N, C-alpha and C positions, 0 to 999 in steps of 0.2 A: 373720556374713553367711550368707544363705540361698542354697543352690545348687539349681539346677533339675535334676531327675533326667533323664538322657538315656535314652530308651527303647533297648533293646538292638537290635542287628542280628540279624534273623531269617535264618538261612542258607539258601542254595540246596541242592539235592541233586544231586551229580554222582558217578557211580560208587559209589553207596552211602555216600558221605561228605557230611556237612554242611559246606558251604564258603562262604566269602565270594567276592565277585568278585575276580579276579586283580589288578585295578587298585586294590582297596580302596575303590572308590567305592560310595556308597549312595544310595538314594532315600527321602526322608521320606514316611511314610504318615500321612495325617490322616483323622479321622472326618469325613465330609462333612456330618453333621448337627450336630456340636458344635464342630468345628475342632480337637479334641484331637489331639495328636501320638501316634499309636498305636505307632509303631516305625519301623525302617529296614530296607529290603530291599536285597539286592545289586543293583548296577547292572551286570549282566553285559553283555559285549560279545563281539566275535569270538573272542578267546582262550578265553573260557569256553565258548562254543558248540563250539569245536573239541574241547575236552577232553570235553565232554558227549557229542558224537557219537562220539568215540573209545571212551568208556566203553560206550556203547550198542552199538557194533560188537563190542566184546570180549564183551559179554554175549549177543549174538545167537545164536551157534552152540548154546550149551547150552540157551537158552530155546526155540529152535526145535525142538530134539530132545526136549524135555520133552513127554510125552504131553499131548494137548489137555485131557484130563480133569484132569491135574495143574495145568495153567495155570488151569483153571476153579476149582480149589480156592482159589487165591490171590484170585480175584475174589469168591468166596463169603465168604472171611474178611474182605476189605475191606468188603463190604456190611454184615456184622454189626458191624464195628468202627465204621463211621460212624453206624450206628443207635444204638450205645451211647453215642456222643458227640453225639447229635442237638442237644441244647440248646446245648452249647458251640460247635459248628460254626455253628449258625444265628445265635447272638449275635455270633460273630466276623465272619460275613458281614454282619450288620446294621451293625456298627460300621464296617466297611471300605467297604460299598457304599451304605448309606443306605436300603435297602428294609426294610419292616416285618418283624420277626423271625418273626411268625406265618406269613408267606408263605415265608420262607427255611427254616423247619422242613419245609414241604412239599417244598422242593427236596432236602433230605436224604432224604426218603422216596422221591422219584422217582429220585434217584441210586442208592440202594440197590436199587430194583426193576430199574433198567436194568443194573446190574452183574450181578444174578442172571439176568436175561433172557439177556444175552450169554454168561454162563457156561453156561447151558443149551443154547446153540447150539454148544458146543465141537466137536461131531462133524459139524457141517454145512459144514465146509470140504472136503467130499468132491468127488471128480471124477466122471467117468462113462466108460463104455465105448462105443465106436462100432464098429458092424459094418462094417468096411472090406473084408472079404473072407475067403475060406477060407484057412487056413494063416497067419493073422496075428491079432494082438491089438492093438487101438488103444485107448488110454485117456488121460484127462486128469488132471492133478494141479493142485491149488491150492497155491501156495507163497507164503510171506510175502515182502515186499519187503526187509526188513532193518531199517534205522533209519527211523522215522516221525517227522516233525515235526508237532506239533499246537499251533496257536495259538488261544487261546480269549479271548472278550471279557469286559467288565466286568459285564454285567448279571445273570449267574447264575454267580458264581464257583465255589461248591462243586459245584453241579449239573454244570457242564461239566468240572470237574476230575475228576469220577468217571465220568459216563456216556460222556464222549467218549474215555476211554482204554480202554474195555472191548473194543470191536471190534478195534482193532489188536493188543492184547495176546493176545486169544484166538486170533487168526489166526497168532500166532507171531512178531510183530514186537517189536522193542524201541522205546523211545519217548523223545523229548525234548519235554517239555511246557513251553510258555511261556504263562503267564497274563498278563492285562492288567497293565500297570504301575500301573493305578489300583486294582486289586483282587487282590492276590497273596497275601493273608494265609492264606486257607483252603487254597490249593494248597501253600503252604509248611508249614502245619500238617499237611496230609495227607502231606507228604514224610516225616514221622516214621513214619507207618504204612507208607508205601511201602518205607521202609528196613527195617522189621521183617518185612514180609510177602513181599516180592519179592527175588530174588537181586540183588546189586549190579549197577547199570548197566542193569537192565531198564527202570526208569523213572527219568528224570532231570528235575529241575525247575529251570529257569533263569528268573530274573526280569530285567527291564530294559525299555528302551524299544523300541518296534517298529522304529524306524529303525536301531537297533544290533543288539540281540539277535535280534529278529524277522527282520531282513534277513539276518543272518549264517546263521540257520537255514535260511531259504528258499534261500539261495545256496550252501549247503554241497554240494559235489559228491557226497558219500556219503549224502545224504538224498534218496532218489528218490521218496518219497511225502510229500506235504504236505496238511494239512487245515486250513482256516481258517474262522472265523466272525467276521463283522464287516461293515464298510462295503463297498459295492459298489466304490467307488473304490480302496480298499485291496486288494480281491480282484483287481481287474484289474492292479494294480501287482505283486501276488504272481505272477500268471500270467506277466507280462512278465519279471520278475526271475528266476523259475525257468527260463524258456526261454533266458536268457542263458548258463546254466550247463550245461544238458543237457535231455534229454527226460524230464520228470518227470510223475508222475501227481498232479494237483492237484484236490482237491474243495473247493467253496466253498459255504457257507451265508451269504448276504448279506442285504441290506436288503429292505424292502418298503414300498409305499404302498398298503396292502391295503384292498379294498372290503368293506363290509357293506351289503347291498341289502335294503331293507324294502319289500315289496309291500303293497297296501292290505288284503289278506285275512289278513295276519299276525296272530298273537296278540300284541297290542301290549305287554302286560306282559312276556311272555317276550322279545320283541324289544328292549325297553328294557334289560332286564337283560343280554341278549346283547351289546348295543352297549357297555355299560359293561365287562362282562367281557372282551370282545374287544379293548378298548383297553388292557387291562393297566394300569389306573390304579394297582393295588396294587404295580406295579413302576415307578410314575411314568411310564408309557408307554414305558419303555426296553426295548422288545422288537421284534425284527425282524418278528414275526408280528402286531403290533397292527393292528387294523382301524381305521385312522385316517381313512379316507374313508367317511363315513356317507351313503349315498344313500337318500333317503326319497321315496316316491311322493307326488306333489302332493296327492292326495286326503286323505292322513293327516298331512302334514308338520307342520301347526300343533299338532295334539293330541300327536303323537309327540314333537316337540321340547320341548314344555312339560313333559311327563312326564320326559323325559330330563334336562332342565336341573334340575328339582327334585331328582332323585336325585343328580346329580353335585354340586350345591351342598351336599348334606348329607354328602359324603365327608369324613372327618376327617383333616386333615393334622396330623402330629405326629412325635414322636421315634420312631425305628425300634424301640427296645426297649420302647416302650409298647404293650401288647397291644390297646389300643383304637385304635391308629393304623391307618388304611386307606391313606394315601398318605404316603410318607416323603420323604427328601431325594434330589435328583438327585445323581449320583455325584461331581461336582466343580463348581467355579466355571465352568470353560469350558463344561460341558454346560448348566448353568443359564442362563448368559448367551446361549448359542446358542438355547435354547428361547425365552427372553425376547425375543430378536431376532426370532424368527418371529412372536411375538405382535404386536410393533410392525409388522412387515411385513404381516401380515394386515389390520391396521387401515388401513395405507397403501394396500393394494390394494383397499379398499372392502368387505371382509367385515365382518360385524357380530358383535362379541364379546358373547355372551349371558351368560357366566358365567366366573369364574376368570381365570387368566392373571396373577395378582398374587402378589407376595411377601407371605406372611402377616405381619400386624402383631401379632407375639407375641414377647415378650422371651425366652421359652423357646427359640424357634426362630431367634433373631437371628443366631447364629453359623453357621447351616447354609445349605445351598443348596436352599431350599424354593421351590416354585411351585405354586399351586393349579391343579387341573385346569381346562382351558379348553375351551369349545365356541364355534365360529364358525358363524354362519348366513350365507346369501347368498354362499356360496363358488362361484365360477365355475371350470369345469374348467381354464382356462388359467392360473389364479393359481398362484404358487409354493407357496402354502399347500396347494394340492391336488395338487401334482406332486412335491414334494421330501420326502424322509424327514426328519422332524423329530427322531424318537427322544426324544420327550418327551410330556407329558400334554396334547396338543392334538388335538382332534377337529374335523374339517371337515365340515359338513353341506352336501350338494349335492342339489338337487331334480331329479326326473325324472318322466316321465309315461307312458311305454310300456315294454314289455319290451325292445324293440329299443334304445331310448335308454338304458335302465338297463344292459344288457350292454355297449353301446358305451362308456359312461362307466366301467364297471368295468374294461374292458380298455385304457382310454386312459392307459397308464402304461408306463414302461420296465421296471417291476418285475412280478413274478408269483409271489409267495411263497404267500400265503393269500388266501382269499375266503370270504365268508359270505353266505347268503341266508335270509330269513325269509318264508315263504309257506305256506299250507295247500293250494295247488294243486299236485298231483303233476306235472302237465305242466310248470309253471314250474320246479319244483325240479329235475327231471331235465334240462330244457333248460339251465338255468343251470349245473349241474354239468358238462354237456357243453361249453358255449360259453365259459365263463370261462377265461381264460389264467392259471392259477395251479396250483401243485403240490399244494396242500392245501386242500380245500374242506369247509366246514361247511354243512349244511342244518338250519335251526332250531336252531342251536348256534353256539358260537364259543369260541375261545381254548384249547380242550382238545387235548392230545396223547394218543395211545392206544398202549400198549405193543405193540410188534411191527408198527406201521404206518409206512410210509415218509414222512419229512418232508424237504422240499426244494422248490426253486423253479424257475419258468420264467424265461426272459429274463434280465435283469440281477440276478435274485435268487439265481442260483447254478448250480452244477453238482454232480450227484450227489444221493443220498438217504441219510438217516441214520435211526437208531432202529429198524432192522429187518434182515433177512438181507442186503439189498442193501448196507448199510453194512459188514457183516462181510465179504462177498465183495469189496468195494472195496479191502480191505487185503490182497488176494491177487493173484498173477499166475498165469495159466493156462499150463501147460506140456502140450504134446501129445507122447505117446510111442507109437511104432509098432514092434511086434516081429513080424518075419517068422520063423516057426518051422518051416514045412513047405515045403521047396524043391521 
């Protein structure tokens, strides 16, 4: 009789120890591109979160007292470690997440660069002196919160498990990290390095569902600082849940329905490439910063869209480990079905599907959650296709005719994360950058982040900024000290 091998349980990290969930429950992890069972992860819940927070609290005093430059050494070592395991980590992410491995190797590089960047900011948690009068000294201190809860999403598993832990740790906090239940493998793999590099309890990694492990972390009274990346609806729920327990500092990087606006004087070749890059098709459109509303001036709409469709139709959908693949698998069936549902909705609303939106007819891809990149034309601003974040490879083309109409359409959304404009007119470029309601703006560019620049959104796209000194300072509290020495 043949027996099927049961993949092992990959443990969480609590207090420097590799552990299972206290309940013994696990979650099966499948490769979204092949259906293969990759392993099982702990289904942590309230009891596990409580132990993790206790471990982080116990580690906090010593970690806080460690000189900032010594904390920085840990981040430098982690950066070198992940670079040394670049291929392994990227392939693990590809198997777990469905994104092409060539893109995920870039995530390793960016994660290492961000770790080094924040390590280099170790001495910038300084205060200042204030001249309050003769015979007294007044100064401020920046002090860590204590235990920080970081909840990260499924679309960049390795990247977020590295770059998003750097600022809180450098500031002197300890950490409980919760990756998405859909993509926890690289965070758990990194836990082996966390255990070796950091003192026990400084970083704890718990896995499990948001409704259990995530909710317990947000609601824990000893976690006063929460940071979350994900859906706007979940972000609002986190704000409300945290407020039930106490007054907490919560920062949120949430969704977007981001505009990319093409004026008639734009370099069309660059603009077409920018529209494709901005949509993040190489991540299957699964990015909060994707420029999913393409606004094209009436005078160039036909030529621009024809060029765009030809290039998008040529994108190669394939297995994530294949280095020729440009578009991989969506993260799970639920996500693929949601995106496919929006394809049907767009047709029902009267939009015209120009390309894609189909499940590939390929036996190699038959067991995965693939969907070819889609472009809709004749999209009206009031359609759900133009208003709701799809988080998939679906681009909506909207026509405009004047600057005033274009900027009004760009701002006609409850979101405000990113925006892009293509024009050779300096006046239009600066006017757009001034007038658009978004936290991160590209002019004649799209999709790129830059080391040391603040990333975050307006309106329902979030609170706070990350990837720069503002993120570092957000993990500190300011204390004012006044000393009277001359009576």
